[in-house]
N, C-alpha and C positions, 0 to 999 in steps of 0.2 A: 504494500500500500504506500503510495507516494505521500510526501509531506503535505502537498496541497489537498489531496483527497482526505487526509486526516483532519485538516483544517475545515473542510466542507462538512464532514461528518459532525465535527464539534459544533459548527454553526447551526446545522439542522437540529441537533439535540438541544441547544440553547433555545432556539425558536420554539420548539415543541414544549419544553419545560415552561417557558414564559407564557405560552398560550394556555397551558394547563392551569397555571396560577391565575391567569385572567378569568378562565372559565369557573374556577372555584371561588372567586371573589364574593358572590352573594352569600355564601355560607360563612364567610369570615366576619360579617358585619354584626352590629349589635342587634339584639332581639327586637328592639323597638324601631327598627329601620328596615325598609325593603326598597332596593333600587333608589337609595338616597331620598326616600319619603318616610316621614315619621308615621308609624302605625302603632296601635296597641300591641303590647307584647303577646297578648292572648290570640292575636290574629296571625302570628308568625306561622302557625301550622295550617292556615287557611289553604284549602286545596288550590285555589286560584293562584296564590302566591308561590306555592310549591311548583305548580306547572310553569309559571313564569321563569323561576330559577332553573328548572330542568331544561326548558327550551333555550334559554340564554346560554347555558353551559354547553348544550349539544351544538348550537350554532357556532359558538366561539371555537370549540374543539374541531368542528368540521372545517372552518376557515383556516385554522392553524395547520391542520393536517394537509389540506390542499396546498398551502403555501410551502410547507416543509417538503412535500413530495415534489412540487414544481421546482423548488430550489435544487433539490437533489438531482432531478433530471437535467436541468439546465447546466449544473456544474459538471455532471458526468459527460455531457456532449462537449461543452466548452473545453474542459481539461483534456479530453481525448484529442482535440484538434490543436490545442495550444502549442504542443511541442513541435509540430511541423508547419503550422500555419504561419504565413508571413505577417499577418495582421494580428499578432498576439495582443497588441495594445487594445484593439477593438474588442477582442474576446474578453480581456480583463475588464473593460468598461461595462460590458454586458453582465459579467458576473457581479460586479459591484452594484449595478442597478437591480439585479435579481435579489441580492442580499438585502438591500435597503427596502425593496418592495415586500419581501417575505417577513421582514421585521416590523414594518409599519402597518401593513394591511390588517393583521389581527388586532392591533391597537385601535385602528379606526373602526373596524367592525364591532369590537366590544363596546366602544363608546357610543356608536350609533344604536346598538341593541339596548344598552343601558337607558338611553334617552327614550327609546320606544316603550320599554317596559315601565319606565318611570311614569310616562303619561298614563299607561294602563292602571298602575297602582294609584295614581292621583285621582283617576276617575272613580275607582272603587272607594277610595277614601271619601270622596264627595257623596257618593251614593249612600254609604253607611253613616254619614254624618259624624265621622270621627274628627274631633278637634279638642284642643287643650282647654279645659275649663279654668285652668289657672296656669301661671307660668312660674315655675319654681327653679331655683338654681342653688348651687352650693358655693358659698364664698370661701369657706375655710373648713378643712377636714382635720380634726384633731385625732388622727389615727397614726400613732407613732410606729406601728409595725408595718406600714406600707413600704414595700421595697423602694429603694432610691437608685436611680441610674448612676453609673460611675461618673465622676466629675471630668470636666474638660482637661484637667491637669494630666490625666492619663495619656493624653495625646503627645506627651513629651517622648513617647516611644518612637515617634517618627524621626527624632533627632539622631539617635544612634543608627537607625536604618540608613539615613542619608550619609552619615559619617563612614559607616562600614562600606557602603557602595563607593564612596570617594576613595577610601583606602584601597579597595580592590582594584579600582580603575587606575590609580597611581602605580600600584605594584605591577600590574599587567601591561602598563603603557609601553615600557621599553621593548617587550616581546611582541607587541601588536604589529601586524603587517603594515607596510607603508600605504597600501590601498585596502580599505575595509569595505565589505559589502554592506550597504545600508538600505537597499530596497530590492524586493523580489517580486516577480510576477506570480500568478496563481499556480503556475507549473513548477515553482520552486527555483526558477532561473534568476540569477542576479542581473538586474537591469540598471543598477546605479551603484557606483563606487565613490567613496569619499576619502581623500587623502588623510592620513593620520594627523591629528592635531588636537588641541585642547577641547574642541567642540565635541569630540567623541566621548570625553568624560563628562562634559557639561550637559549633554543631551539627556542621558539617563538620570542625572541628578535633577534636572529641570522637570523631567517627567514625574519623578517621585515627589517632588515638592507640590506639583499641581495635583497629583492624586491625593496627597495628604491634606491639602486645602479642601478638596471636595468632601473627603470623609469627615474632617473636623467640622465643616459647615453643617453636614447632616447631623452630627452628634450635637452640635449647638442647637439646631432646630428642635431635636427631640427633648433636650433639657428645658428649653425656654417655652415649650408648647403649653397652651392652655390645657389643664387637666380635664380629661373626659370622665366626669364623675356623675353618676346617676343620683338625682335627689331622693329617689325612693329607697335607695340602698347605698348611702354614701360610703360607709366603712368598707364594705366588700368590693364595691366598684373601684374605690380608690386603691385598694390592694391589688386588684386585677390590672388596673391601668399601670400602677407602679411596676408590677412584674413584667408586663409587656414592654414598657419603656426601657427597663433595665436589660431585658433580653436583647432588644434592638440595639441598644448602645454598646453592649458587650460584643455583639456581632460586628458592629461598625469598627470597634477598636481592634478586635482580633483579626477579623476578615480583612479589614482595610490595611492593617500593618503587614499582614502576610502577603496579600496580593501586591501591595506596593513594593515590598522587598523583592518578591519573586520577579516582577516585571523589570525593575531597575537593574538587579544583579544579573539576570540572564541576558539582558541587552549587552552588558559589558563582556560577559563570558562568550557570547556569540561573536562579538566584534573581535575578540582575541583568539577566535577559532578554537576555543576550548570545548564549547558546546556546538553540536551540529544544529541545523535548523529543525530537524525532526525532534531532537531532545528538547529544544527550546519550546516548540509548539506543545509538546506533551506536558511540560511543566506548567505552562500557562493554562492549558486545558484543565489539568487537575485542580489547580488553585481556583480557577473560575467556577468549575462545576461544584466544588466544595462550598464556595460562597453562595451560589445559587441554591444549592440543596439546603443549606442552613437557613436561607431566607424563606424557602417554602416550608421547612420544618417549623419555624417560629410562627408563620401564618397559620399552620394547621393546629399547633398546640395552643397558641394564645388567642388567635383571632384579632381583628382590629380593636385596638384599645383594651385588649384583654377580655373581649366579649365571650370567648369560648371558656374562660375560667369561671364564669358565673352561670353556667348552664343549669346547675342544681338549685338555683334560686327559685323561689315561688313566683309564678307569673303574676303580672299586674295587668288588669284590664283597662286602666286609665292611660291617657296621654298627659303626662305632667308638663312637658315643655315641647313646643313645636316651633322650630325655626326654619321650616322648609323654604320660606320666602327669601332667606339669606343665601341659599345655595343655588346659584345660577347654573342651569344645566346639570345640577346634581353634584358638581365637582368643584365649582369656583365659589368660594365664600366671600360675600360682600356685605359687610355690616359696619357702618360708620359708628354705631353706638357701642360696639364691642372694642374694648381697649386691647384685646389680645392680638398679637401679630401672627403667631403660629398656633395651629390647632390640629387635632387629628382629622384625617380625611373622612368624608362622608361615604364615599364609595371607593374602596381600595385600602391597602394596608400601608400605613405610614402617616406622614404629616403634610400639611399644606399651609398656605398663608392667607391672611385676611387682606384681600386685594383692595379693600377700601382704605387701607392704611398706606400713606405715601412711602413709608419705610419699606414696604414689600416691593414696590417698583424700584426703589433705590438699590435694594439687595439684588434683584434680578438684573438690573442694568449694570451694576458693578461686577457681578459674576459673568455676564456676557462680555464685558470689556476685558476681564481677566482671561477668559477663554480665547478671545481674539488675540490678545497679547501673547498667550502661550503658543498658539498656532504660528504666529508671526516669528516668535523666537525660535521655534523648531525649524521653520523654513530657513531662517538666517543661519542657524548653527549647522544644518545639514547641507 
């Protein structure tokens, strides 16, 4: 099996796992929500809602499977011709387009299906006359036993990772070839060489720093998020949310540091011709699959905001609070009266931002500029 074929198998597997996670999303949400619509917890077992969730999952899985199979077929044909075809660049462009399409189509399909079933749930909610008779919230929970996520100080682990990568780069620099392969086509052939220079060490370090910033920002969002606490059962829901947030933050710390170290160090080892492209791809595949698998495991065990930890609670037939009007399209939170900047997602696992807060747009704009600067620096160094 060629290096490029292994990469394609890996991409197909990631696409299928991501699609499976999207398909299972309705089962990870809180009992009082269905497709980003607030409903009574006692209605969660309603046959209509169960049918909606099953149809959504079946459709998302079908779209994902079609995309994965199509990507595999396109890859098989393109890679078979790439070694002998004179227009390998065109075939590479086709493969890139196929990868992008296979990754984005399930996302678009899942969002469209969520909006479709959200309207169906809203219609049922109006027919049944479900509405909040009162609007309750929890301002403070005096529950000392609630788990606490690890602090941001733990992210100091990225400092030794960068320093170790720098030390390895400096140690291997004298034995590095004068011309280093820095770009490959999908057939595994080198199509770009870069003269040995300081940029060879700087690029992996820059990549690690950028990865660290992304994971640290995600950790910060989780810690600063509005706590998703149920006013009907504040103590237990606070514990469940704390356990969920702690698990997510530990995953970000451990998974982020391991993935960052693997990606940075293998780059240098491959440039120094210590690792082959096959071994490099294998290491990256293993690290990524472990991270994706751990993400799915946390979603299955905890659910969004720890919702799956409170399954044994007694069901409540009332709607205590209803903020559906603040969730635009079910996923974008817009509430000028809410001082919270970050809060748990309404549909999906993780956190989002209050887009009515100017700080949210400043954060997104700053991150976009940082990403552009990172890409420009990579182009300049390579």
